Structures are given as structure tokens and as C-alpha cells.
Backbone as ProteinMPNN parsed JSONL, in Angstrom:
{"seq_chain_A": "MFKDLTEAAKGFASPDQIMKFAKGVKFPTSKQDLISALKNNNAPKQVISVLDKLPDKNYNSPQDLLSALTGTLGSK", "coords_chain_A": {"N_chain_A": [[0.753, -1.318, 0.103], [0.335, 2.371, -0.176], [2.462, 4.747, 1.414], [1.747, 7.237, 2.528], [-0.922, 9.647, 2.181], [-0.276, 11.535, 0.135], [1.637, 10.251, -1.256], [-0.229, 8.436, -2.428], [-1.842, 10.018, -3.841], [-0.158, 11.272, -5.761], [0.054, 9.671, -8.375], [-2.549, 9.7, -9.103], [-3.656, 12.177, -8.91], [-2.652, 14.72, -10.073], [-1.261, 18.038, -10.16], [-2.197, 19.323, -12.418], [-4.357, 17.588, -13.227], [-5.911, 18.107, -10.963], [-6.612, 20.825, -11.333], [-8.05, 20.713, -13.581], [-10.727, 19.867, -12.576], [-11.34, 22.231, -11.444], [-12.433, 23.887, -13.056], [-14.304, 26.688, -13.805], [-14.337, 27.745, -11.402], [-14.454, 30.654, -9.282], [-12.129, 32.991, -8.56], [-10.889, 35.382, -6.047], [-10.853, 32.514, -3.821], [-12.016, 30.641, -1.081], [-10.403, 27.897, 0.835], [-12.349, 26.036, 1.629], [-14.659, 26.844, 0.007], [-13.417, 26.147, -2.403], [-13.079, 23.368, -2.203], [-15.841, 22.759, -1.983], [-16.713, 23.368, -4.524], [-15.373, 21.729, -6.215], [-16.15, 19.409, -5.357], [-18.806, 19.6, -6.401], [-18.212, 19.51, -9.099], [-17.933, 16.874, -9.325], [-15.347, 15.721, -8.559], [-12.973, 13.221, -7.891], [-12.651, 11.351, -4.742], [-9.973, 11.309, -4.106], [-8.843, 13.549, -5.135], [-10.286, 15.393, -3.567], [-9.054, 14.789, -1.035], [-6.454, 15.598, -1.392], [-6.86, 18.334, -1.747], [-7.797, 18.701, 0.93], [-5.369, 18.811, 2.278], [-4.252, 21.301, 1.707], [-3.067, 24.487, 2.678], [-5.152, 26.444, 4.893], [-6.588, 29.13, 3.59], [-7.158, 31.89, 1.488], [-7.348, 31.737, -1.949], [-6.024, 33.398, -4.519], [-5.863, 33.228, -7.29], [-5.948, 31.023, -10.281], [-3.164, 30.446, -10.562], [-2.04, 30.892, -8.054], [-3.333, 28.807, -6.634], [-2.562, 26.503, -8.06], [0.3, 26.748, -7.459], [0.181, 26.112, -4.698], [-0.646, 23.584, -4.646], [1.346, 22.281, -6.06], [3.545, 22.549, -4.378], [2.205, 20.979, -2.082], [1.782, 18.482, -3.223], [4.448, 17.813, -3.858], [5.757, 17.598, -1.53], [6.553, 15.59, 1.395]], "CA_chain_A": [[0.022, 0.069, -0.03], [1.004, 3.668, -0.162], [2.936, 5.217, 2.741], [0.712, 8.252, 2.874], [-1.951, 10.046, 1.148], [0.344, 12.395, -0.684], [2.231, 9.418, -2.268], [-1.088, 7.687, -3.219], [-2.388, 10.924, -4.966], [0.792, 11.481, -6.943], [-0.221, 8.903, -9.522], [-3.833, 10.105, -9.734], [-4.235, 13.595, -8.769], [-1.426, 15.627, -10.372], [-1.775, 19.457, -10.122], [-2.836, 19.542, -13.67], [-5.529, 16.849, -13.153], [-6.796, 18.729, -10.082], [-6.972, 21.859, -11.89], [-9.388, 20.256, -14.489], [-11.955, 19.84, -11.778], [-11.522, 23.489, -10.733], [-13.019, 24.637, -14.098], [-15.44, 27.376, -13.411], [-14.154, 28.315, -9.994], [-14.355, 32.029, -9.451], [-11.08, 33.574, -7.838], [-10.344, 34.552, -5.152], [-11.637, 31.617, -3.311], [-11.455, 30.082, 0.152], [-10.104, 26.587, 0.646], [-13.608, 25.61, 1.77], [-15.385, 26.952, -1.256], [-12.72, 25.433, -3.483], [-13.414, 21.989, -1.993], [-17.26, 22.673, -2.335], [-16.81, 23.714, -6.064], [-14.76, 20.493, -6.836], [-17.074, 18.163, -5.083], [-19.966, 19.758, -7.367], [-17.681, 19.04, -10.249], [-17.69, 15.448, -9.166], [-13.946, 15.351, -8.225], [-12.914, 12.018, -6.951], [-12.308, 11.386, -3.299], [-8.295, 11.47, -3.939], [-8.508, 14.667, -5.285], [-10.56, 16.182, -2.49], [-8.092, 14.324, 0.126], [-5.316, 16.464, -1.683], [-7.205, 19.671, -1.247], [-7.784, 18.998, 2.456], [-3.984, 19.018, 2.721], [-3.786, 22.678, 1.555], [-3.147, 25.574, 3.896], [-6.505, 27.138, 4.993], [-6.288, 30.361, 3.138], [-7.751, 32.416, 0.26], [-6.33, 31.438, -3.086], [-6.379, 34.567, -5.242], [-5.871, 32.942, -8.744], [-5.661, 29.753, -10.562], [-1.852, 30.216, -10.487], [-1.82, 30.776, -6.699], [-3.747, 27.438, -6.297], [-1.666, 25.585, -8.62], [1.69, 26.737, -6.8], [-0.055, 25.436, -3.484], [-0.804, 22.089, -5.307], [2.74, 21.66, -6.522], [4.103, 22.428, -2.952], [1.624, 19.981, -1.364], [2.194, 17.023, -3.714], [5.92, 17.712, -3.819], [6.312, 17.559, -0.102], [6.361, 14.395, 2.134]], "C_chain_A": [[0.841, 1.125, -0.108], [1.321, 4.176, 1.376], [2.168, 6.212, 3.5], [-0.063, 8.616, 1.741], [-1.223, 10.671, -0.115], [0.965, 11.417, -1.799], [1.142, 8.72, -3.018], [-1.596, 8.84, -4.297], [-1.436, 11.338, -5.902], [0.502, 10.777, -8.357], [-1.661, 9.275, -9.844], [-4.231, 11.558, -9.665], [-2.934, 14.579, -8.916], [-2.111, 17.012, -10.236], [-2.621, 19.719, -11.228], [-4.321, 18.785, -13.636], [-6.504, 17.577, -12.064], [-7.332, 19.998, -10.686], [-8.265, 21.876, -12.875], [-10.705, 20.194, -13.748], [-12.111, 21.434, -11.165], [-12.139, 24.396, -11.79], [-14.289, 25.423, -13.531], [-15.398, 28.067, -12.084], [-13.911, 29.804, -10.071], [-13.232, 32.387, -8.233], [-11.199, 34.895, -7.375], [-11.335, 33.703, -4.614], [-11.2, 30.974, -2.01], [-11.125, 28.63, -0.126], [-11.672, 25.915, 0.732], [-14.575, 25.584, 0.663], [-14.85, 26.163, -2.302], [-13.162, 23.943, -3.542], [-14.947, 21.806, -2.542], [-17.551, 22.694, -3.792], [-16.346, 22.332, -6.589], [-15.572, 19.318, -6.586], [-18.322, 18.537, -6.082], [-19.48, 19.461, -8.862], [-17.264, 17.716, -10.483], [-16.208, 14.984, -9.306], [-13.809, 14.19, -7.335], [-12.308, 12.284, -5.599], [-10.633, 11.709, -3.155], [-8.073, 12.94, -4.342], [-8.956, 15.744, -4.154], [-9.689, 16.009, -1.289], [-6.941, 15.383, -0.25], [-5.507, 18.047, -1.179], [-7.393, 19.824, 0.161], [-6.469, 19.26, 2.983], [-3.358, 20.514, 2.553], [-3.912, 23.485, 2.509], [-4.696, 26.282, 3.776], [-6.577, 28.548, 4.785], [-7.157, 30.751, 1.966], [-6.754, 32.092, -0.956], [-6.779, 32.523, -4.154], [-6.37, 34.418, -6.786], [-5.688, 31.377, -8.925], [-4.027, 29.326, -10.334], [-1.35, 30.014, -8.872], [-2.219, 29.24, -6.046], [-2.68, 26.245, -6.765], [-0.122, 25.642, -7.871], [1.294, 26.104, -5.31], [-0.13, 24.06, -3.704], [0.499, 21.586, -5.437], [3.44, 21.559, -5.306], [3.619, 21.207, -2.175], [1.953, 18.544, -1.812], [3.748, 16.86, -3.848], [6.543, 17.478, -2.528], [5.997, 16.013, 0.51], [5.708, 14.431, 3.413]], "O_chain_A": [[2.056, 0.93, -0.116], [0.556, 4.017, 2.327], [1.934, 6.175, 4.709], [0.016, 8.121, 0.617], [-1.551, 10.345, -1.256], [0.866, 11.657, -3.002], [1.395, 8.369, -4.17], [-1.725, 8.554, -5.488], [-1.887, 11.804, -6.948], [0.746, 11.392, -9.395], [-1.958, 9.118, -11.028], [-5.118, 12.014, -10.387], [-2.347, 15.089, -7.961], [-3.336, 17.128, -10.203], [-3.699, 20.29, -11.063], [-5.33, 19.389, -14.0], [-7.718, 17.631, -12.256], [-8.532, 20.226, -10.532], [-9.17, 22.707, -12.951], [-11.738, 20.48, -14.352], [-13.061, 21.695, -10.428], [-12.368, 25.571, -11.504], [-15.169, 24.849, -12.888], [-16.275, 28.843, -11.705], [-13.144, 30.196, -10.951], [-13.479, 32.069, -7.069], [-11.612, 35.704, -8.205], [-12.529, 33.943, -4.796], [-9.994, 30.773, -1.864], [-11.494, 28.121, -1.185], [-12.06, 25.273, -0.244], [-15.222, 24.581, 0.359], [-15.588, 25.538, -3.065], [-13.521, 23.363, -4.566], [-15.265, 20.932, -3.349], [-18.528, 22.103, -4.253], [-17.05, 21.83, -7.465], [-15.703, 18.389, -7.383], [-18.84, 17.54, -6.584], [-20.305, 19.199, -9.736], [-16.538, 17.324, -11.397], [-15.877, 14.043, -10.027], [-14.37, 14.106, -6.242], [-11.591, 13.254, -5.354], [-10.161, 12.291, -2.179], [-7.101, 13.52, -3.859], [-8.27, 16.716, -3.838], [-9.544, 16.967, -0.529], [-6.507, 16.04, 0.696], [-4.739, 18.755, -0.526], [-7.2, 20.925, 0.676], [-6.354, 19.873, 4.044], [-2.305, 20.894, 3.065], [-4.849, 23.317, 3.289], [-5.245, 26.573, 2.714], [-6.631, 29.25, 5.795], [-7.883, 29.881, 1.486], [-5.531, 32.199, -0.865], [-7.922, 32.452, -4.606], [-6.796, 35.322, -7.505], [-5.369, 30.607, -8.019], [-3.661, 28.195, -10.016], [-0.499, 29.201, -8.51], [-1.569, 28.657, -5.179], [-2.156, 25.37, -6.076], [0.535, 24.607, -7.754], [2.236, 25.554, -4.74], [0.379, 23.329, -2.854], [0.783, 20.494, -4.946], [3.992, 20.48, -5.088], [4.439, 20.454, -1.652], [2.298, 17.629, -1.063], [4.216, 15.726, -3.944], [7.735, 17.187, -2.43], [5.126, 15.346, -0.049], [5.543, 13.391, 4.051]]}, "name": "protein", "num_of_chains": 1, "seq": "MFKDLTEAAKGFASPDQIMKFAKGVKFPTSKQDLISALKNNNAPKQVISVLDKLPDKNYNSPQDLLSALTGTLGSK"}
């Protein structure tokens, strides 16, 4: 099995794949609003789990979110 969720998500939920589920999200957005939007876009549980690991803050742009995702998925 996977050592942790981040390792599990790497194969399934790359930042680019996660961003596909963020289509239509209005920025700036909070972490909780982002999670709600992705759930409404039928994002898989693995994607939502990665978002749960993000810092609880406002994301000002898609680039801001992408940067946070890259940092989260790149860390162990």
C-alpha cells in the first residue's frame, strides 16, 4: 500500500488533473469554497483529499492554487 496520502495522490491527482476539476471556480476563493466547487464538479475522493492538505487560506488566482498544489504534492 501507499505510505501516505500524498504518495497515493501523486499517481492519480497531479496538479494539472486537479485543476481540470477547478473549471469554473471564481477566484479569489477560500479553501472550503474550493473543496465545495470541486465536489460539485464530481472530483474523486483522491482529489478532495489532496485539497484537504492545502493551507486554509484564500487562493487569489488559478496560479496561486497551482503553486500550493505543487508544493503539497511535492512534499512528504
